[in-house]
Backbone bond lengths (Angstrom), bond angles and torsions (degrees), N, CA, C in turn:
res aa  C-N    CA-C-N  psi(-1)  N-CA   C-N-CA  omega(-1)  CA-C   N-CA-C  phi
1 X - - - 1.463 - - 1.521 110.26 -
2 X 1.314 115.88 145.23 1.458 120.84 -177.50 1.530 110.97 -96.58
3 X 1.334 117.05 129.26 1.467 119.79 179.87 1.522 111.89 -76.64
4 X 1.327 115.60 147.58 1.465 122.44 175.83 1.524 107.68 -120.33
5 X 1.328 115.97 134.96 1.466 121.60 -179.54 1.525 109.37 -124.48
6 X 1.330 115.73 140.77 1.465 121.51 178.73 1.523 109.79 -128.43
7 X 1.334 116.14 125.27 1.464 122.83 174.65 1.518 108.51 -116.48
8 X 1.336 117.21 115.96 1.469 122.79 -178.38 1.525 108.23 -154.22
9 X 1.347 117.21 124.70 1.469 119.06 -174.32 1.527 114.17 -92.82
10 X 1.342 117.84 -6.18 1.460 120.27 175.29 1.531 108.37 -89.09
11 X 1.347 118.87 116.87 1.473 121.26 -174.59 1.523 113.84 -55.76
12 X 1.338 117.01 -42.96 1.453 120.11 -179.64 1.514 112.03 -65.24
13 X 1.337 116.12 -43.68 1.456 120.04 179.90 1.526 111.47 -71.06
14 X 1.333 116.40 -33.94 1.463 120.13 176.03 1.527 110.15 -59.60
15 X 1.323 115.84 -44.72 1.464 120.55 179.96 1.527 111.31 -66.54
16 X 1.337 116.12 -43.39 1.464 120.27 -177.71 1.528 111.70 -65.46
17 X 1.331 116.59 -45.69 1.464 120.13 -177.99 1.525 110.54 -69.83
18 X 1.334 116.25 -36.43 1.465 119.61 175.24 1.522 110.10 -58.43
19 X 1.335 116.51 -41.41 1.461 120.94 178.47 1.515 112.39 -61.93
20 X 1.330 116.73 -41.56 1.469 120.82 178.51 1.527 110.42 -61.31
21 X 1.328 115.59 -46.48 1.467 120.70 -178.84 1.526 110.92 -63.75
22 X 1.332 116.59 -45.58 1.465 120.33 -179.21 1.523 111.43 -64.52
23 X 1.332 117.10 -37.56 1.464 120.50 178.06 1.525 110.65 -63.43
24 X 1.319 116.10 -42.86 1.464 119.06 -179.70 1.524 110.51 -63.50
25 X 1.324 116.03 -47.23 1.464 120.28 -179.12 1.528 110.80 -60.46
26 X 1.331 116.45 -41.05 1.458 121.24 -176.69 1.521 112.68 -69.01
27 X 1.330 117.22 -42.10 1.458 120.03 -170.32 1.527 115.01 -105.06
28 X 1.313 117.52 -10.47 1.458 117.95 -174.32 1.517 115.27 -122.49
29 X 1.325 119.01 -36.45 1.454 118.86 -170.85 1.516 110.88 -153.55
30 X 1.310 116.84 118.21 1.459 121.22 -178.81 1.531 112.74 -89.57
31 X 1.316 117.26 9.36 1.457 120.33 179.47 1.519 112.63 -90.24
32 X 1.342 117.11 1.24 1.460 122.00 177.33 1.524 110.16 -117.06
33 X 1.315 115.82 156.33 1.461 120.56 167.46 1.522 108.06 -144.65
34 X 1.325 116.24 148.31 1.460 120.97 179.92 1.523 108.33 -81.70
35 X 1.326 116.38 106.37 1.464 121.15 -177.14 1.523 112.05 -78.02
36 X 1.357 116.55 -38.74 1.467 119.38 -179.01 1.517 110.47 -165.24
37 X 1.333 115.59 135.17 1.464 122.66 170.94 1.515 106.33 -126.42
38 X 1.330 117.25 122.01 1.463 119.74 -173.47 1.520 110.81 -154.61
39 X 1.329 114.89 162.50 1.465 121.43 174.18 1.524 111.03 -97.85
40 X 1.336 116.68 -0.70 1.461 121.44 -176.11 1.530 110.90 -114.22
41 X 1.343 117.98 119.58 1.469 120.32 178.00 1.524 112.90 -56.14
42 X 1.336 116.70 -35.61 1.459 120.38 -178.82 1.526 111.47 -62.83
43 X 1.344 116.50 -36.06 1.462 120.06 179.88 1.528 111.24 -69.86
44 X 1.329 115.95 -36.22 1.464 119.72 176.54 1.522 109.67 -64.55
45 X 1.337 116.55 -45.95 1.463 121.03 -179.60 1.523 111.31 -61.41
46 X 1.333 116.70 -41.14 1.463 120.90 179.90 1.524 111.21 -66.61
47 X 1.338 116.44 -41.60 1.465 120.46 179.35 1.523 110.80 -65.43
48 X 1.328 116.48 -38.16 1.460 120.88 179.13 1.522 110.84 -60.00
49 X 1.324 116.60 -43.12 1.465 120.69 -177.19 1.519 112.22 -67.84
50 X 1.339 117.48 -19.57 1.466 121.65 -177.49 1.524 113.26 -91.99
51 X 1.332 118.29 -8.19 1.461 121.08 -173.41 1.525 111.70 -96.71
52 X 1.354 117.60 151.06 1.458 120.12 169.16 1.520 109.23 -56.34
53 X 1.316 117.60 141.59 1.454 120.37 -169.47 1.523 113.06 -84.85
54 X 1.323 115.93 69.25 1.455 122.85 169.05 1.526 107.81 -89.75
55 X 1.334 119.15 149.85 1.462 119.97 175.04 1.522 110.58 -55.29
56 X 1.320 116.78 132.66 1.456 121.26 -175.10 1.515 113.41 -108.96
57 X 1.332 115.29 163.09 1.459 122.99 173.87 1.522 106.87 -114.40
58 X 1.330 116.51 125.09 1.463 121.73 -171.74 1.525 110.44 -119.85
59 X 1.330 116.48 128.28 1.457 122.69 174.29 1.530 106.95 -112.96
60 X 1.332 116.70 108.08 1.462 121.26 -173.92 1.523 111.79 -119.27
61 X 1.329 116.30 129.10 1.462 120.78 163.60 1.527 105.82 -73.46
62 X 1.314 117.33 140.18 1.463 119.61 -177.18 1.517 111.50 -80.25
63 X 1.339 116.46 -49.27 1.466 119.81 -175.32 1.524 110.27 -93.01
64 X 1.316 115.73 113.41 1.459 123.04 178.98 1.524 108.49 -116.11
65 X 1.337 115.59 116.41 1.467 121.48 -179.62 1.527 111.86 53.52
66 X 1.337 115.07 41.90 1.453 120.78 175.28 1.509 115.59 82.24
67 X 1.312 118.03 -0.33 1.458 122.15 -179.93 1.531 110.12 -121.44
68 X 1.325 115.43 153.33 1.468 120.11 -178.54 1.527 110.73 -81.42
69 X 1.330 116.44 54.56 1.463 120.66 -176.11 1.521 112.32 -72.33
70 X 1.328 116.35 -25.49 1.455 119.27 176.86 1.518 112.19 -63.08
71 X 1.334 116.63 -35.94 1.462 120.73 177.20 1.520 111.01 -68.17
72 X 1.322 116.50 -42.09 1.465 120.54 -179.97 1.523 110.80 -62.22
73 X 1.333 115.84 -43.91 1.459 119.70 178.71 1.526 110.75 -65.48
74 X 1.328 116.65 -38.57 1.464 120.72 179.46 1.524 111.29 -61.75
75 X 1.330 117.09 -38.42 1.459 120.76 177.73 1.525 110.95 -61.63
76 X 1.332 116.49 -42.88 1.459 120.55 -179.90 1.529 111.11 -68.04
77 X 1.331 116.66 -41.70 1.461 120.85 179.15 1.527 110.49 -63.65
78 X 1.320 116.59 -40.62 1.463 120.62 180.00 1.527 111.12 -60.65
79 X 1.318 115.75 -34.57 1.466 120.48 179.06 1.529 111.05 -72.75
80 X 1.335 116.64 -41.19 1.461 121.40 -175.12 1.530 113.14 -84.29
81 X 1.331 116.47 -27.07 1.467 121.45 -177.69 1.528 108.98 -129.38
82 X 1.337 117.47 74.00 1.469 120.29 -174.02 1.521 114.28 -63.44
83 X 1.330 118.04 -21.81 1.459 120.96 179.08 1.528 111.95 -94.11
84 X 1.322 117.42 -4.93 1.454 121.48 178.52 1.520 111.50 -72.73
85 X 1.336 116.35 165.55 1.462 122.08 -179.96 1.522 109.73 -128.00
86 X 1.336 115.45 137.97 1.461 121.54 -176.20 1.523 109.63 -117.50
87 X 1.332 116.11 130.83 1.467 122.29 172.85 1.522 107.43 -117.86
88 X 1.315 116.58 130.18 1.461 120.70 179.85 1.526 109.57 -95.67
89 X 1.330 115.61 129.11 1.464 122.34 176.49 1.519 107.07 -114.61
90 X 1.324 117.33 113.66 1.463 119.13 -172.50 1.521 111.78 -155.70
91 X 1.309 115.68 161.38 1.461 122.03 174.49 1.525 110.68 -100.07
92 X 1.335 116.69 1.00 1.468 121.34 -173.69 1.531 110.40 -111.36
93 X 1.323 115.81 92.40 1.462 120.29 -178.49 1.519 112.52 -66.81
94 X 1.330 117.33 -18.35 1.464 120.98 -178.20 1.526 112.34 -65.21
95 X 1.325 116.87 -17.72 1.464 119.67 -178.91 1.528 112.89 -82.73
96 X 1.316 117.40 -13.13 1.465 120.79 -174.94 1.531 113.33 -54.30
97 X 1.349 119.42 -46.16 1.468 118.51 179.55 1.525 113.32 -60.55
98 X 1.337 117.31 -30.98 1.463 120.16 -179.20 1.524 111.89 -65.45
99 X 1.323 116.55 -34.75 1.465 118.97 179.63 1.526 110.86 -65.10
100 X 1.326 116.43 -29.98 1.463 120.83 177.47 1.519 110.89 -79.02
101 X 1.323 116.36 -42.18 1.461 120.60 179.75 1.524 111.89 -60.93
102 X 1.341 116.31 -33.06 1.457 120.64 -178.38 1.532 112.50 -92.19
103 X 1.340 116.08 8.66 1.473 122.49 174.86 1.531 112.05 55.22
104 X 1.331 116.20 43.30 1.458 120.68 -179.06 1.528 112.61 -85.11
105 X 1.332 116.68 -13.12 1.464 122.26 178.04 1.528 111.92 46.55
106 X 1.333 117.60 59.43 1.468 119.52 -177.34 1.522 112.24 -62.95
107 X 1.316 115.12 142.99 1.456 121.10 176.40 1.519 110.21 -68.93
108 X 1.340 116.10 -34.45 1.465 121.39 179.43 1.523 108.94 -160.85
109 X 1.336 114.42 159.60 1.465 121.35 174.94 1.523 105.29 -126.49
110 X 1.320 116.25 101.55 1.460 121.86 -168.63 1.522 111.04 -105.09
111 X 1.322 116.62 129.52 1.465 121.35 176.84 1.532 109.92 -90.79
112 X 1.320 115.93 144.20 1.462 121.46 -173.51 1.529 114.25 -83.32
113 X 1.314 117.75 -10.65 1.463 121.08 -166.83 1.525 114.28 -55.02
114 X 1.318 117.60 -47.56 1.468 122.17 -174.79 1.526 109.37 -106.09
115 X 1.346 116.77 112.51 1.467 120.00 -175.31 1.522 111.69 -63.62
116 X 1.344 117.66 -40.79 1.463 120.39 179.94 1.523 110.79 -63.50
117 X 1.331 116.25 -40.79 1.456 120.85 177.12 1.527 110.78 -66.86
118 X 1.326 115.91 -37.79 1.462 121.53 179.14 1.527 110.64 -59.70
119 X 1.329 115.74 -44.99 1.466 120.09 179.34 1.526 111.09 -58.87
120 X 1.333 116.78 -46.61 1.452 120.36 -178.24 1.520 111.37 -66.77
121 X 1.336 117.27 -37.53 1.465 121.08 178.82 1.527 110.74 -62.85
122 X 1.325 116.24 -41.01 1.466 120.07 179.76 1.527 110.45 -65.57
123 X 1.328 116.80 -42.75 1.462 120.89 177.48 1.525 110.25 -60.62
124 X 1.335 116.30 -41.68 1.464 120.81 178.07 1.520 110.98 -61.09
125 X 1.333 116.75 -36.14 1.468 120.47 179.20 1.525 111.51 -62.65
126 X 1.323 116.61 -40.57 1.465 119.62 177.17 1.529 110.43 -60.58
127 X 1.332 116.03 -42.37 1.460 120.48 -178.69 1.526 111.16 -68.57
128 X 1.337 116.40 -42.30 1.460 120.36 178.58 1.523 111.94 -64.80
129 X 1.331 115.89 -33.01 1.465 120.49 179.53 1.529 110.33 -53.12
130 X 1.338 116.53 -47.12 1.461 120.48 179.96 1.523 111.95 -69.27
131 X 1.325 116.08 -40.80 1.459 119.21 -178.50 1.524 111.58 -62.43
132 X 1.342 116.64 -37.51 1.464 120.74 -179.15 1.533 111.60 -79.29
133 X 1.320 116.25 -38.35 1.462 119.96 -176.70 1.522 112.11 -79.68
134 X 1.354 116.03 -31.46 1.459 121.08 -178.36 1.526 109.37 -129.60
135 X 1.334 118.71 67.56 1.464 121.28 -176.39 1.524 111.86 -61.49
136 X 1.340 114.38 136.83 1.456 119.95 176.15 1.507 114.76 81.17
137 X 1.335 117.66 -0.03 1.462 120.43 179.97 1.518 109.78 -106.44
138 X 1.321 116.18 127.28 1.457 119.92 178.06 1.517 110.86 -70.39
139 X 1.320 116.04 -34.73 1.459 120.46 176.91 1.512 108.56 -125.42
140 X 1.273 115.75 148.30 1.458 122.05 -176.48 1.519 111.47 -72.05
141 X 1.345 115.86 135.81 1.448 120.44 168.31 1.517 107.00 -90.76
142 X 1.324 116.67 117.99 1.459 120.27 -176.21 1.519 110.39 -56.58
143 X 1.321 116.58 138.36 1.458 120.55 -176.00 1.520 110.65 -144.14
144 X 1.321 114.81 168.71 1.454 122.07 -179.51 1.517 108.70 -133.63
145 X 1.312 116.40 133.22 1.455 121.51 177.44 1.525 108.54 -91.43
146 X 1.333 116.74 124.08 1.463 122.33 -177.56 1.520 109.00 -122.84
147 X 1.322 116.18 124.96 1.462 121.25 177.27 1.524 108.43 -100.62
148 X 1.316 116.28 112.93 1.459 122.21 179.97 1.522 108.55 -119.30
149 X 1.327 116.34 110.14 1.455 119.87 -175.43 1.511 110.39 64.62
150 X 1.319 116.59 -128.24 1.463 121.08 -179.88 1.524 112.48 -92.36
151 X 1.336 117.00 -0.75 1.457 121.28 -176.87 1.530 110.98 -105.93
152 X 1.328 115.74 148.21 1.459 121.83 175.52 1.524 108.48 -118.94
153 X 1.331 116.32 129.38 1.454 122.07 -176.74 1.528 110.03 -117.22
154 X 1.328 116.05 141.67 1.460 121.98 174.73 1.525 106.59 -108.87
155 X 1.334 116.22 107.37 1.461 121.94 -172.52 1.526 110.18 -108.69
156 X 1.332 117.16 125.44 1.463 120.80 173.66 1.521 108.73 -63.33
157 X 1.335 116.89 136.06 1.461 119.57 -179.37 1.524 111.71 -61.54
158 X 1.322 117.74 -29.80 1.463 119.66 178.82 1.530 111.36 -67.36
159 X 1.340 117.06 -17.96 1.462 121.38 178.48 1.524 112.70 -98.21
160 X 1.323 116.63 2.88 1.465 121.17 -179.08 1.529 109.16 -103.50
161 X 1.335 116.32 120.91 1.463 121.00 -177.46 1.524 112.52 -86.51
162 X 1.324 116.15 -46.20 1.463 118.63 -173.73 1.520 111.10 -157.07
163 X 1.330 114.15 159.29 1.463 122.66 171.81 1.520 105.90 -130.48
164 X 1.330 116.95 127.98 1.453 118.77 -178.91 1.524 111.26 -143.88
165 X 1.309 114.75 157.42 1.456 119.89 177.70 1.530 109.53 -74.14
166 X 1.315 115.83 163.59 1.462 121.81 176.68 1.527 108.84 -124.42
167 X 1.312 116.14 178.43 1.462 120.29 177.80 1.524 111.73 -72.58
168 X 1.327 116.02 -14.48 1.462 120.08 177.72 1.529 108.89 -85.74
169 X 1.311 118.99 129.73 1.471 121.23 -179.25 1.528 111.96 -58.28
170 X 1.339 115.98 132.25 1.466 123.41 174.37 1.531 113.52 65.17
171 X 1.332 117.46 18.83 1.462 121.22 176.59 1.525 108.67 -113.28
172 X 1.334 115.90 125.64 1.456 122.15 179.37 1.521 110.44 -106.63
173 X 1.327 115.31 152.99 1.463 121.19 177.05 1.525 109.10 -114.46
174 X 1.322 116.13 125.27 1.459 123.39 -179.54 1.532 107.90 -108.56
175 X 1.317 117.12 117.38 1.459 121.05 178.69 1.522 108.64 -99.93
176 X 1.327 116.36 117.30 1.460 122.09 -177.79 1.526 109.96 -112.23
177 X 1.308 115.34 178.35 1.462 120.52 -179.52 1.528 112.06 -62.26
178 X 1.333 116.36 -29.88 1.462 119.22 -174.12 1.522 115.15 -116.22
179 X 1.341 117.93 -11.38 1.465 118.39 -175.93 1.523 111.29 -162.81
180 X 1.331 114.87 175.06 1.457 122.48 172.84 1.521 107.51 -121.24
181 X 1.332 116.56 125.59 1.457 121.99 -176.64 1.517 109.82 -118.90
182 X 1.321 116.22 145.35 1.456 121.18 174.40 1.519 109.15 -117.84
183 X 1.335 115.47 137.07 1.457 120.20 -176.16 1.518 109.41 -149.47
184 X 1.324 115.27 154.05 1.460 121.36 177.88 1.525 109.64 -70.53
185 X 1.342 116.93 137.78 1.455 119.83 176.94 1.514 112.13 164.61
186 X 1.330 115.25 -179.82 1.462 122.89 177.13 1.520 108.66 -123.52
187 X 1.311 117.36 140.91 1.458 121.33 -175.73 1.527 112.05 -60.16
188 X 1.329 116.66 -34.25 1.464 120.54 -178.72 1.527 112.26 -62.33
189 X 1.340 117.02 -23.33 1.460 120.34 179.27 1.526 112.32 -66.15
190 X 1.342 116.52 -17.01 1.462 120.38 -174.56 1.529 112.60 -114.39
191 X 1.328 116.23 12.18 1.467 120.18 -178.82 1.524 113.13 -61.07
192 X 1.332 117.33 -27.16 1.462 120.60 -175.95 1.525 113.47 -94.37
193 X 1.326 118.07 8.00 1.464 119.12 178.24 1.527 109.43 -61.42
194 X 1.328 118.05 127.63 1.469 120.20 -178.97 1.520 111.67 -63.71
195 X 1.331 115.98 132.83 1.454 120.54 177.04 1.509 114.92 86.82
196 X 1.333 117.64 3.27 1.465 120.86 -179.56 1.524 110.35 -112.07
197 X 1.338 115.35 151.32 1.461 121.15 -177.26 1.530 109.62 -128.16
198 X 1.332 115.69 133.55 1.470 121.16 176.69 1.531 107.52 -78.50
199 X 1.327 114.92 105.75 1.453 121.62 -174.09 1.526 112.45 -84.18
200 X 1.328 115.65 -27.09 1.459 121.70 -178.14 1.516 107.86 -163.15
201 X 1.316 116.47 -173.11 1.457 120.06 176.61 1.522 111.90 -71.69
202 X 1.332 116.58 -9.66 1.463 119.14 -174.10 1.521 114.70 -123.84
203 X 1.342 118.67 3.10 1.466 117.98 -175.71 1.525 113.29 -151.18
204 X 1.337 114.19 141.89 1.464 124.23 168.66 1.521 106.97 -118.43
205 X 1.336 117.15 138.79 1.456 119.33 179.68 1.525 109.99 -128.26
206 X 1.329 114.73 152.70 1.459 121.94 177.91 1.528 108.61 -80.73
207 X 1.325 116.90 117.31 1.465 121.23 -177.54 1.525 112.30 -59.23
208 X 1.320 117.20 -31.92 1.465 120.65 -178.45 1.523 112.38 -71.68
209 X 1.328 116.92 -15.96 1.468 120.38 -178.50 1.524 112.80 -105.33
210 X 1.329 117.63 8.21 1.465 119.53 176.23 1.527 108.81 -75.55
211 X 1.318 115.96 119.34 1.459 121.85 -175.67 1.523 111.85 -95.64
212 X 1.331 116.67 -35.88 1.460 119.98 -176.62 1.523 110.13 -153.85
213 X 1.328 116.36 140.55 1.461 122.36 176.00 1.522 108.46 -124.37
214 X 1.329 116.30 127.85 1.460 121.61 178.12 1.522 109.10 -109.65
215 X 1.350 118.09 102.10 1.467 120.59 -177.53 1.523 113.37 -62.69
216 X 1.336 117.28 -34.30 1.459 120.04 -176.37 1.527 111.99 -68.57
217 X 1.316 116.02 -46.13 1.472 119.39 -179.64 1.522 111.86 -89.81
218 X 1.336 116.52 -6.58 1.469 123.39 -177.56 1.534 110.44 52.44
219 X 1.311 113.79 53.37 1.461 121.20 175.66 1.522 108.96 -132.20
220 X 1.322 114.37 148.68 1.464 118.21 174.32 1.520 109.21 -130.86
221 X 1.318 114.33 152.44 1.462 121.04 -179.16 1.521 108.90 -118.88
222 X 1.326 116.00 133.32 1.461 120.89 176.36 1.519 109.76 -88.81
223 X 1.308 116.45 165.43 1.462 121.40 -176.75 1.521 113.18 -66.23
224 X 1.331 117.46 -15.15 1.467 120.32 176.75 1.522 112.08 -94.70
225 X 1.346 117.01 4.03 1.456 120.96 178.03 1.516 115.24 97.13
226 X 1.313 118.93 -8.45 1.458 121.03 177.70 1.529 110.05 -64.28
227 X 1.329 115.65 139.93 1.461 121.42 179.22 1.523 108.97 -120.16
228 X 1.334 116.13 132.18 1.463 121.44 -179.57 1.525 109.65 -128.95
229 X 1.321 115.48 142.34 1.462 121.05 173.31 1.525 108.72 -94.13
230 X 1.327 115.91 149.49 1.464 119.47 175.36 1.529 108.80 -136.38
231 X 1.304 116.48 147.31 1.461 121.13 -177.19 1.525 110.65 -80.68
232 X 1.326 116.12 165.55 1.456 121.89 -177.83 1.532 111.87 -59.76
233 X 1.331 116.30 -34.09 1.469 119.10 -176.17 1.527 112.94 -68.52
234 X 1.350 117.07 -18.93 1.464 120.22 179.49 1.529 112.23 -92.82
235 X 1.335 117.73 -7.03 1.462 121.08 -172.07 1.522 112.54 -61.31
236 X 1.326 117.33 -50.56 1.468 120.61 -177.59 1.523 111.48 -64.05
237 X 1.329 116.56 -42.84 1.466 120.59 -179.84 1.525 110.91 -64.51
238 X 1.332 116.82 -37.17 1.459 120.98 178.47 1.524 110.45 -65.38
239 X 1.319 116.90 -45.77 1.469 120.25 178.58 1.527 111.23 -60.15
240 X 1.323 116.23 -40.75 1.462 120.40 179.35 1.524 110.86 -66.11
241 X 1.332 116.68 -43.04 1.467 120.87 -179.88 1.523 110.94 -63.03
242 X 1.327 116.97 -41.07 1.464 120.61 178.95 1.527 111.01 -66.59
243 X 1.331 116.63 -39.13 1.466 120.39 178.91 1.524 111.20 -65.23
244 X 1.334 116.38 -41.83 1.465 120.58 179.07 1.524 110.70 -66.30
245 X 1.335 116.31 -38.57 1.464 120.20 179.49 1.527 110.63 -65.37
246 X 1.326 115.95 -40.66 1.464 120.17 178.78 1.523 110.86 -65.04
247 X 1.327 116.00 -38.65 1.462 120.62 178.24 1.522 110.59 -63.85
248 X 1.333 116.95 -42.40 1.461 121.25 178.40 1.523 110.79 -62.59
249 X 1.333 116.73 -40.54 1.463 121.03 179.95 1.522 110.93 -65.03
250 X 1.336 116.04 -39.51 1.466 120.13 178.83 1.525 111.17 -65.12
251 X 1.337 116.07 -39.11 1.463 120.20 -179.96 1.523 111.06 -66.34
252 X 1.341 116.99 -38.47 1.463 120.60 178.94 1.522 111.16 -67.49
253 X 1.334 116.09 -31.87 1.461 120.55 -177.01 1.520 112.49 -74.11
254 X 1.335 116.59 -21.64 1.467 120.46 -178.05 1.522 111.77 -74.60
């Protein structure tokens, strides 16, 4: 799921825009969630650091308490989330050239004057987000953004076999179809990835890549040859998850 962030220092507008975003997420697309709505740039930055690193959609007011703090935050977000998209919501059109000069590549520059127009502009931003992030695809292929060293990778979930802890504190290992990546994080941050199952305290596996399950030895093998052990307490939940996944696959095939 892709996080959405809102920075707006006017309490009334913060509430109104939050409502627009929540309505869209509720009635149109379950692939987004509202990670943080705040009037404080520091709170947005803190919330960003706590979230799984999926490409995000950001709605930022530029002028916060008389200063162009929205631009400063956008610069930092652009560095940390290169696949994310930023839309500026502001009453100050004079700032528009600055967003270009600073190479922020805004998804949109939205004026606050007309509330009905504002609602439609925000909805358009959600739609453009997919078109820009997944060009040529009518429906989004779920993906995960992984930062390994100085490089950032966008990995399709269908190409991700497993996520597991390592002997290094707070370092996770992501095994994909073409490589193995290590990145900073906690396994619990990825518990909600669609199609993945928490097999133990140290591993998540892609249900679609489970090739064989041995109930007696409590081991399973993935299609890439990886072998994982699972405890007795996970056995029933694993069987249920596999049954539900098979049911979903059958429904898609019809």
